[in-house]
MARDREN-509710 format. One line per 3 residues: for each residue x negated, y negated, z negated of C-alpha. Coordinates in pm, whole numbers. Layout:
<rs>
X Y Z; ...
</rs>
This chain:
<rs>
0 0 0; -274 -243 -101; -467 -177 221
-161 -244 433; -87 -573 257; -452 -678 288
-455 -600 660; -138 -800 724; -254 -1104 527
-609 -1105 661; -468 -1126 1012; -270 -1438 917
-557 -1642 766; -895 -1767 886; -1091 -1711 561
-1056 -1335 523; -1312 -1328 239; -1085 -1533 14
-793 -1289 26; -749 -1103 -303; -475 -866 -405
-429 -765 -767; -205 -478 -865; -23 -479 -1197
232 -240 -1336; 535 -347 -1534; 780 -86 -1663
875 108 -1352; 752 -122 -1075; 427 -219 -908
354 -590 -875; 108 -710 -612; -27 -1062 -669
-170 -1212 -353; -413 -1502 -359; -543 -1689 -55
-713 -2021 7; -481 -2311 -85; -501 -2463 264
-385 -2135 418; -99 -2054 181; 142 -2210 432
36 -1961 697; 114 -1672 466; 448 -1811 349
563 -1937 690; 844 -2171 779; 1125 -2142 526
942 -1845 371; 1014 -1614 661; 668 -1453 678
656 -1406 301; 999 -1244 310; 891 -1013 592
584 -908 390; 806 -838 89; 1044 -634 305
759 -420 439; 623 -364 87; 964 -271 -50
1033 -27 232; 694 140 185; 758 158 -189
1101 311 -136; 939 580 75; 730 672 -233
1024 626 -475; 862 318 -634; 988 -35 -695
754 -292 -548; 732 -669 -594; 504 -909 -406
406 -1247 -552; 209 -1521 -381; -7 -1698 -641
-158 -2048 -629; -486 -2110 -809
</rs>
């Protein structure tokens, strides 16, 4: 899951080195916290949050395939 998210996000930004994904577990769900360069956060979120929502949809569908609840958060520094 983490590799798939990293691949998607790295293809959206210019500074691939600054992409970090942290995984945390809370009760019965996995939470992925995604950090990118502040200037490129808009590229990851997209207009009206459409790209971010698409990333969340992909993560949730992959999680459902493994019978897991998944949440994706985009974090500012």
